[in-house]
C-alpha positions as CSV (number, residue, x, y, z in Angstrom):
1,M,-3.5,-1.3,-82.7
2,R,-3.9,-2.8,-79.2
3,V,-1.0,-0.7,-78.0
4,F,-2.4,2.5,-79.5
5,Y,-5.8,1.7,-77.9
6,Q,-4.3,1.2,-74.5
7,F,-2.3,4.4,-74.7
8,S,-5.4,6.4,-75.8
9,A,-7.5,4.9,-73.0
10,A,-4.8,5.8,-70.5
11,A,-4.6,9.4,-71.8
12,V,-8.3,9.8,-71.6
13,L,-8.4,8.5,-68.0
14,L,-5.5,10.9,-67.1
15,L,-7.3,13.9,-68.6
16,F,-10.5,12.9,-66.9
17,S,-8.8,12.6,-63.5
18,V,-7.2,16.1,-63.9
19,A,-10.5,17.7,-64.9
20,V,-12.4,16.1,-62.0
21,S,-9.8,17.0,-59.4
22,A,-9.3,20.6,-60.6
23,E,-9.8,23.3,-58.0
24,C,-12.8,25.6,-58.3
25,V,-13.1,29.3,-57.8
26,V,-16.4,30.9,-56.8
27,L,-16.6,34.5,-58.1
28,M,-19.0,36.9,-56.4
29,H,-19.6,40.4,-57.7
30,G,-20.4,43.5,-55.8
31,L,-23.5,45.7,-55.1
32,A,-25.5,46.7,-58.1
33,R,-23.3,44.7,-60.5
34,T,-23.7,41.4,-62.3
35,A,-21.5,38.4,-63.0
36,K,-20.4,40.1,-66.2
37,A,-18.2,42.4,-64.0
38,M,-16.1,39.3,-63.1
39,N,-15.8,38.0,-66.7
40,K,-12.2,39.0,-67.2
41,L,-11.2,37.3,-63.9
42,E,-13.2,34.2,-65.0
43,M,-11.3,34.0,-68.3
44,K,-7.9,34.3,-66.6
45,L,-8.8,31.6,-64.0
46,V,-10.0,29.2,-66.7
47,E,-6.6,29.8,-68.5
48,E,-5.0,28.7,-65.2
49,N,-7.0,25.4,-65.3
50,Y,-9.4,26.3,-62.5
51,H,-13.1,25.4,-62.6
52,V,-15.1,28.6,-62.2
53,A,-18.5,29.4,-60.8
54,N,-19.3,33.0,-61.6
55,V,-22.3,33.6,-59.5
56,N,-25.0,36.1,-60.4
57,Y,-27.2,37.2,-57.5
58,P,-29.8,39.9,-57.1
59,S,-27.7,42.3,-55.0
60,R,-30.3,45.1,-54.8
61,D,-33.3,42.9,-54.0
62,K,-32.6,41.5,-50.5
63,P,-30.6,42.1,-47.3
64,I,-27.2,40.6,-46.7
65,E,-28.7,37.9,-44.5
66,A,-30.6,36.5,-47.4
67,L,-28.1,37.2,-50.2
68,A,-25.2,35.5,-48.4
69,P,-26.5,31.9,-48.3
70,M,-28.1,32.4,-51.7
71,A,-24.8,33.3,-53.5
72,V,-22.4,31.1,-51.5
73,L,-24.5,27.9,-51.7
74,E,-25.1,28.4,-55.5
75,G,-21.3,28.7,-55.9
76,I,-20.6,25.6,-53.8
77,G,-23.2,23.6,-55.6
78,R,-21.8,24.5,-59.0
79,C,-18.3,23.6,-58.0
80,K,-19.4,20.3,-56.6
81,S,-21.3,19.5,-59.8
82,L,-17.9,19.9,-61.6
83,G,-16.3,17.4,-59.4
84,S,-14.0,19.9,-57.6
85,E,-12.7,19.1,-54.2
86,K,-11.1,22.3,-53.1
87,I,-13.2,25.5,-53.4
88,H,-11.8,29.1,-53.3
89,F,-13.6,32.4,-53.3
90,V,-12.8,35.6,-55.1
91,T,-15.1,38.5,-54.3
92,H,-15.5,42.2,-55.3
93,S,-16.8,44.8,-52.8
94,M,-20.0,43.5,-51.1
95,G,-19.3,40.0,-52.3
96,G,-16.6,39.9,-49.6
97,I,-19.1,40.7,-46.9
98,L,-21.4,37.9,-48.1
99,I,-18.7,35.2,-47.7
100,R,-17.7,36.6,-44.3
101,Y,-21.4,36.6,-43.2
102,Y,-21.9,33.1,-44.4
103,L,-18.7,31.7,-42.7
104,E,-19.5,33.5,-39.5
105,S,-21.9,30.6,-38.6
106,N,-21.2,28.0,-41.3
107,E,-18.3,25.9,-42.5
108,I,-17.3,25.0,-46.1
109,E,-15.8,21.6,-46.6
110,N,-12.4,21.8,-48.3
111,L,-12.3,25.6,-48.3
112,G,-9.2,26.9,-50.0
113,H,-8.2,30.6,-50.1
114,V,-10.4,33.7,-50.1
115,V,-9.4,36.9,-52.0
116,M,-11.4,40.0,-51.3
117,I,-11.1,42.8,-53.8
118,A,-12.0,46.3,-52.4
119,P,-14.2,44.9,-49.6
120,P,-15.9,47.3,-47.2
121,N,-14.8,45.2,-44.3
122,Q,-15.3,48.0,-41.8
123,G,-18.1,49.6,-43.7
124,S,-18.1,52.7,-45.9
125,Q,-18.6,56.3,-44.8
126,V,-20.3,57.0,-48.1
127,V,-23.3,55.0,-46.9
128,D,-23.3,56.9,-43.7
129,R,-23.5,60.2,-45.5
130,L,-25.8,59.3,-48.4
131,S,-28.2,56.7,-47.0
132,G,-30.8,59.3,-46.3
133,V,-30.6,61.0,-49.7
134,P,-33.7,60.3,-51.8
135,G,-33.1,57.5,-54.3
136,F,-30.2,56.0,-52.4
137,A,-32.2,53.1,-51.1
138,F,-33.9,52.5,-54.4
139,V,-30.5,52.3,-56.3
140,N,-28.7,50.2,-53.7
141,G,-31.4,48.2,-52.1
142,P,-31.6,46.9,-48.5
143,A,-28.1,45.4,-48.6
144,G,-26.6,48.8,-49.6
145,L,-28.1,50.3,-46.5
146,Q,-26.2,47.7,-44.4
147,L,-22.8,48.7,-45.6
148,G,-22.2,51.8,-43.5
149,T,-20.2,52.1,-40.2
150,G,-23.1,52.8,-37.8
151,E,-25.6,50.7,-35.9
152,K,-27.1,49.0,-39.0
153,S,-23.7,48.0,-40.3
154,V,-23.4,44.3,-41.0
155,P,-19.6,44.4,-41.5
156,A,-19.1,46.0,-38.1
157,K,-20.9,43.0,-36.5
158,L,-18.7,40.4,-38.1
159,G,-15.7,39.0,-36.2
160,P,-12.1,38.2,-37.2
161,V,-11.6,35.6,-39.9
162,K,-10.0,32.2,-39.1
163,Y,-9.5,31.1,-42.7
164,S,-7.0,32.1,-45.4
165,V,-8.0,35.6,-46.6
166,G,-6.0,38.1,-48.8
167,V,-7.3,41.6,-49.1
168,I,-6.6,43.9,-52.1
169,A,-7.4,47.6,-51.6
170,G,-7.6,50.3,-54.3
171,S,-6.1,53.7,-53.9
172,K,-7.2,55.5,-57.1
173,T,-10.5,57.4,-57.4
174,F,-12.4,58.9,-60.3
175,N,-15.2,60.1,-58.0
176,P,-14.1,63.2,-56.0
177,I,-17.6,63.8,-54.8
178,L,-17.8,60.4,-52.9
179,S,-14.1,60.5,-52.0
180,Q,-14.7,63.7,-49.9
181,F,-16.6,61.5,-47.5
182,L,-13.8,59.0,-47.1
183,P,-10.5,59.0,-45.3
184,N,-7.6,59.1,-47.8
185,P,-6.4,57.1,-49.6
186,D,-9.6,55.5,-51.1
187,D,-10.9,54.0,-54.3
188,G,-14.0,56.2,-54.6
189,K,-16.3,54.0,-52.6
190,V,-14.2,52.5,-49.8
191,S,-11.1,53.8,-48.0
192,V,-8.0,51.7,-47.9
193,E,-8.2,51.5,-44.1
194,S,-11.8,50.2,-44.2
195,T,-10.8,47.2,-46.4
196,K,-8.5,45.8,-43.7
197,L,-9.7,42.8,-41.8
198,E,-8.5,41.3,-38.5
199,G,-7.0,37.8,-39.2
200,M,-6.2,38.4,-42.8
201,A,-3.2,36.5,-44.1
202,D,-2.0,39.2,-46.5
203,F,-2.8,42.7,-47.7
204,V,-1.8,44.7,-50.8
205,I,-2.7,48.2,-52.1
206,V,-3.1,48.7,-55.9
207,E,-3.6,51.9,-57.8
208,A,-7.0,51.1,-59.1
209,S,-10.6,52.5,-58.7
210,H,-13.5,50.7,-57.1
211,P,-15.7,50.1,-60.2
212,F,-12.8,48.6,-62.3
213,I,-10.4,47.1,-59.8
214,M,-11.5,43.5,-60.4
215,K,-10.4,43.9,-64.1
216,D,-7.0,45.4,-63.3
217,D,-4.1,43.2,-64.5
218,V,-2.1,43.8,-61.4
219,V,-5.0,42.8,-59.2
220,I,-5.6,39.6,-61.3
221,G,-1.9,38.7,-60.9
222,H,-2.1,39.1,-57.1
223,T,-5.3,37.1,-57.1
224,L,-3.7,34.2,-59.0
225,N,-0.7,34.2,-56.7
226,F,-2.8,34.1,-53.5
227,L,-4.9,31.3,-54.8
228,K,-1.8,29.3,-55.5
229,T,0.4,30.2,-52.5
230,G,-1.8,31.9,-49.9
231,S,0.3,35.1,-50.4
232,F,0.5,38.0,-52.8
233,V,3.5,38.8,-54.9
234,S,6.4,39.6,-52.6
235,G,9.4,41.8,-53.3
236,S,10.0,45.5,-53.7
237,P,6.9,47.6,-54.2
238,N,6.4,49.1,-57.6
239,K,4.5,52.3,-58.5
240,R,1.3,50.3,-58.9
241,S,1.5,48.0,-55.9
242,L,2.5,48.6,-52.3
243,K,2.6,45.6,-50.0
244,E,2.0,46.4,-46.3
245,S,2.3,44.6,-43.0
246,V,-0.9,42.8,-42.0
247,N,-0.2,43.2,-38.3
248,V,-2.8,45.9,-38.0
249,D,-5.3,46.5,-35.2
250,V,-8.7,47.0,-36.7
251,S,-10.7,46.3,-33.5
252,S,-10.5,50.0,-32.4
253,T,-12.5,51.0,-35.5
254,R,-15.6,49.0,-34.6
255,P,-18.6,50.7,-33.0
């Protein structure tokens, strides 16, 4: 009986230690979406034994300057409450701009990897063309007006990244109306070229559209690999995924 008790106690301590030390992933959805958009990613991450903080923030109510600390600090706080030491971020669309904005002037202790899915890192020409259309500001809020490529563009004002970032771009569109405003290829909201980021560690293109790209199985697979290794899946490109060199010059695209 004593031996069984000692074994059970040791097993509990081991399990507790693993749970407390588990890495945490902060999920941040995009503009005019909610945390539900990241539910599939959350489930897959939990299956991989990550703690997950799927942050819900009011993307249409405030400008990026207010949304960034709100969402990022909530995610950090939830991860720390779970006892996690290393904290990763996985973002969709504008969520990537929020973490970039925050890290421009702040540091995150024990920051791991950052995966940006379909981020408008150089802004979107869709905003340039439609921001003056009646109803655009109401639907997208003040932050939406900051995602263009002109003078009001927040992404254009952000510098190169100095932390581990992997960018996943989409190349399929179901929205020919919006795609006509974008350089090809694009995902219906952001061009592939506009997702690129100076200083990124890796870059991959996936045949997926902007609204659904975060739920794509190939994208989720790339995300898990980057969180584990700091790199996307290597090897020969297949028909759904094309890995490109990250030695790209994006500085010439800034205003």
